[in-house]
N, C-alpha and C positions, 0 to 999 in steps of 0.2 A: 504494500500500500504506500502511495506517495505521502510524503510528509507535508502537512498543511502549510507549514511555514515556508517550505520550498516553493509551493504553488503561489503563495502570497507574495513572496519576494522575487520570484523569477518566472512570472506568468508567461511572458513571451517566449522564453527559452523552453519552458514546459510544452507550450503549444507547438513550437518548432519540432521538438523531439517526438511528440505524439503524432505529428503529421508523417514522420518517417515510418511509424507503425500503422499508418492508414486508419487511425482511430476515428470513427465517425462521430459527428456532432461534438468534437472535442471542445471547441470554443464555448458552445452553449453549456456543456456540462461543467467546464472549469469556471465559467462565470457564475453558474448556480452554486457551485461549491464556495466560491469567494463571497457571494452574497449571504449564504447561510452562515459562513464563518463570521461575517460582520454582525449578523443578527445574534449569533451565539455570544460574541464578545459583549454586545450591548446588553443582552439578557443577563449574562454573567455579572456584569457591573451592577445592574439593577438589583440582582440578588445579593451581591456583596454589600451594596449600600444599605439595603434593608436590614441585613444582618448586623451591620455596624450601628444603625439607628436603634435596632431592637436591643442590642447589648448596652448601648448608652442609656436607653430608657430603663432597663433593668437596674443599672447602677443608680440612676436617679431615684427610682422607687425606694430602694433601700435607704438612701440618704433622707428622702422626704419622711419616711416612716419613723426614722430615728429622731428627726427634728420635730415630730408631732404634727406634721402636715398630712394627716391621714386622707383628707378629702382629695387633695392634689395627687397623692400617691395612688388612690383608687382610680382616679381619672387616667393616670398614666398607665395603670395596669390594663385598662380597657384599650388604650391606644396600642400597647405592646401586643395584646392579643390580636388586634386587627393587623398589626405589622407581621405577626407570625403567620396568620392566614394568607396574607398577600405573598409572604416569602415562600410558603408552601406551593402556591399557584405558580410563582416564578420558577421554582425548582422543577415542577412538573413540565412547564414549558421548555425549560433548558434541556431536560432529559429527552423530550421529543425532538427538539432541534438537533441535539447531538446525534440522535439515532438517524435522522434524515441525512445529516452530514456524513456520518459513517457509511450509510447505505449508498450514497453517491460516490464516496471515495473508493469503495471496493469495486466499483464498476470501471475504474480507470486503470489501464494497464501500466506497467512500468515504462518509464521513459528510456528509450534506447541510447546507448553511447553514440556520440556524433560520428564515429567511424563506421557505423552500421550502414551497409549499402541501401540506397533507396530502391524500392521495388515492391511488387505485390504478390508474386508467385515464386515457386522454387526455381523457375528459369532465371530469375533475377539475382539468385545467390552468386556470390563471388568465389570462384575456385582459386585458392591460394597455394595449393600444392597437389601434385599428382605423383604418386610413388609406386614403383614396381612395374614389372612387365606383365601385361595381360597374357594369360596362358592360351595356347592354341590347342583345342581338344581334338581328339580323333573323330572320325566321321561317325555319325549316329550317337554322339554323346547325349546324355540324358539330363533333364532338369532334376533337381534334388527330390521332388515328390515321386518321381519314377524310381530313382535310386533307392530311396528309403523303402519302397515296396519290394524292389528286387532283392535287397539284402535283409529285409524283414527287421529293420532297426527303428522305424517310427511308423505307427499305425494311426492314420488319420480317421479312418472309418470306425475303428474301435472307440476312439475318442468321441465321435459323434454319438455312438450308442450309449456310452457312459454318461456324457454330459451334453455335448452339442458341438457344432462346428467351431474350430479355433481352440480345441482342447485336446491336443494329440497325446498319444501314449507312446513313450519311449521304451524300446525293448533291447535286451542283450547289449550288443556293442553300441547301440544308439544311446542307451541309458548310461553306459560307462563313459562314453564320449562327453555327455552332458556333465557328469560328475568330474571328469578330468578337467574340463574347461573351467568349471567353477573353482576347483582347487588351484589350478594354474593362475587364474586371475587374482584370487585372494592371496596366494603366496607372493605374487609380484607386487601387489599393493602393500602388503605388510613389510616387504623388503624396502619399500620406498617411504616408510615411516607412517603409514596409515594404521590406525588402531582398529582391529576387527571387532565388530559388534554384530549380534544377531537380534534384530528388533522384532516386535510384533508385526504381523501382516494385516491386522485390523487396527484402524485408528478412529478416534473420535472426531467430532466436528471441529473442535478447536485445532486439532492437528492439520486437518484438511484445509482449514482457513489459514493457518499459519504459513503454509508454503504456497498458497495461492491456487490450490486445486478447487477450493470452494470460495465463492459460489461459481467461479468461472467454468469449471469442468464437471459440475455435479452430474450431468447426464451421461458422462463417460465413465463414471465410477460405479462399481457394484456396491449396493447399499443393503446392509443387514438391518431391515427396518425396525424389527422388534427392539433390538438393542441400540439402534441408531449409531451403528458403526459402519465404517467404509473399508472395503478391501483395498489395499494400497496399489496405486498405479506404478509405484517405484519406491525403492528403499529410501530415496531422498526425503520422503514425507516423515517417517518416524525418526530417522537419524537426525535430520535438521531440527525437528521438534524436541530433541533431547535438550536443546538450549533455549527453549521457550521460557520466558520470565526468569532468565539467568543473567546476572551481572558478572562478567569475567574480569580477570586482571589483564592488563595490556600485555604483560609478559607471557600470558597463556597462549597468545595468538602466534601463528595460526594453529587451529585445532584441526586435526586430520582424522577422519573416520572412514572406514569402508565396511560394506556389508553385503552379504548375499541374501536375496529373498526371491520367492516367486512374485510375479507382478500380474495385476489383473486390470484389463481395460475392455470396456464394452465395445469400443470401436464401432459404434452405431453407424449404419449406412455403408460399411465396407463390403464390397463384393467385386467379382470379376477376376480376370486373369492375374492382375497385379497383387492379389491377396491369396494366391494358391499356395498350398503347402505351408512352409514356415515363414512366408513373406509377411503375414500379419495374423497374429494370434490374440485370443482373449486371455490366455494364461501363458506366461513364459518366464524363464529364469534370467536373472541379471545380477551382476556385481556392480555396486554403485560406490563412487568415491565422493565424499562431501568434505568441504572445508569451511570453517568459520575464520575469517581473515580480517586483518587490519585494513581499513579503507585505502591507505597509502600503498598497500602491497597487493591488492586483489587482482589487478590486471596482469601483473607479473606472474602471479599464481595461476591465473587462467591460462596463460601461455604454457606454463609448466605442466598443467593438467592435460592440456591438449596434446603436448608433445609426449607425455607419458602414455596416453591412449594410443598414439601413433606407434610408439615403441612395441606395444603388444601386438599390433597388426604386422609389424615387421618380423617379430619373432615367429608368428604363425605363417609367414610367407604369403600373405594376402596382399595383392595390389590394392591400393586405396587412394582416396583423395580427401582433401580437407576443404570444406566450404565455410565461408563466413556468411551467415544467413542475412538476407535482406529484411527490412522492417516488416513486410507483409507475411513472412514465413516464420517469424519468431514467436515464441510462446508468450502468453499474457504476462508472465512474471520476469522474463529475462531482459537484461540490459544489453547483453552481447552473447551470441551463441555461435560456436563452431560445431558443425556436423562432420562426422567422419563416415565415409561410405566405402564399402568394399566392392570389387568388381565380381560380378557373377558371370562366369564364362559360358555357362549353358543357357542362361536367360539373356545374356548380352546386355546387361544393364547394371547400374550402380545400386547398391542396397545400403540404406542407412543403418549403421550399427552403433553409433554413439552420438550423443549431444553433450557438449561441455559448455556450461553457462555461468556467467557472473550475474547475480541478481542485485548486486550492490546492497542498498538498504531496504529494498522492496519487501523481502521476506522478513528481515530482522525487525523492521518497524511493526509488522503484524505480530511477530513473535515476542517483541520486547526483549530481544537478545542484544545485550549491551556490554560494554567494557569501560573500565575507568582508566582514563589517560594519565600521563605523568603528573598532570596538575590536579588530579582527583576528580576531574569532570567526567560525567557519564556520557558516552557516545554510542551510537549504533554501529555494530560491526557490519561487515559484508559477508554474504553467504554465496558459496559456489558449489556446483555439483557436476558430475559427469558419469556417463555409462562406461564401465571399464571391465567387462563389456556386456551388452545384451546378447544372449546366446543364439536365438533362432536364426538370424540371418548370417551370423558367423558360421554356424553349422551348415547352413545352406551353401555358402561360398566354399567352405572346406570340402564338402562332398562333391560339389560340381567341379571345382578347379583342380582337384587332385584325383579325379577318376581316370581309369584306363581300362583296357580290356581285361586286365588281371584283377581289378578291384579298385579300392579307394585307399590311397596312401595317407597315413597319418603323419602330420608334421613332426619332425624329430623332437621338438621341444615338448610335445605332448605324450610321447611314447612312455616315459617313466610314470606318467599319471594314468594312462590308459591300460598299460600292461599288454598292449598289442600294437603292431605297426601297420596293420592293413585290415580293411573291412572287405571280406570276400565271401 
């Protein structure tokens, strides 16, 4: 959530940045926010003045009673009672104004960094790096959904029987490959100083709100209505919320956590050839990296996180590219996002496998995640996260790119984790 003082003091800059995100009706909404803020401050002052007058009257009543001026004291008691009633009405008005202001603020996306490319669709994203040689496959090479059936390692139809489309069943070497990738990603993250945590996969409304999924993505989240809990779309949600309502020491920063969880996304409206097989699932596994950082360091940390994810793809031998997302393709909460995509040799297209984002103070303002600086002043920290990595499309690319007539070769770095070097 944007800070109201930033909107108040930098209105034109906020509007300029929101235009990069193609936020509709930005000027109207920002003006409404500022008008409500003025009304809030005026109402707050009225309430404060009434409280001060009421407190003054209370003191005078005591003095009058002590000096024997009972009649004047009783008259002042009546006035004080009237002041209290008015004060209560003002407080109720203030609560309603603050609620309206809050409800408007949460509809406004994060303002993007000024280096974010202008654009509306993925075609407007900026390619900043392409790495590795795209493999040339043998004739009659197959897409991963045919390979998984041929080698009986992922059963999509059984998943439909058990749950529905988008919930595959991993079998044999397919299940072991999943476990191998999870352990490989976690081991690499902990070797880079990330503290491993195993968070809950259901969160409350406060957690969904804290990282910006609610109310923006409510329709995309699975909701356990009786308990009013949400299945997480990513481990970012519970891990970042570990620092909700926490005041950190400046020397604690940066804080680095990683975690593996299954992730759940309704992906409403997804259909067609681009979502076949592992390309788009409702349940999938992912290792997430999350940092709480000092504002002066967060963009350097973002580059480091991006490069770390790229190093994983290099180790797996997957050709990849890095994109800087344009304003129209960024998430609601992000200030700057890099996407990493791997090349699918059988599908002949790029598949997104990671997003690495800096949210600046957008999440931490909602979370009330703060630190005390060297002068003892409380400041909002910055939050960042990245997929390191999401498994489905990594598995798809590994199967497709490494296939041959003899079977599917396992990358050397994964063999100690898998216990086998080929799927055949």
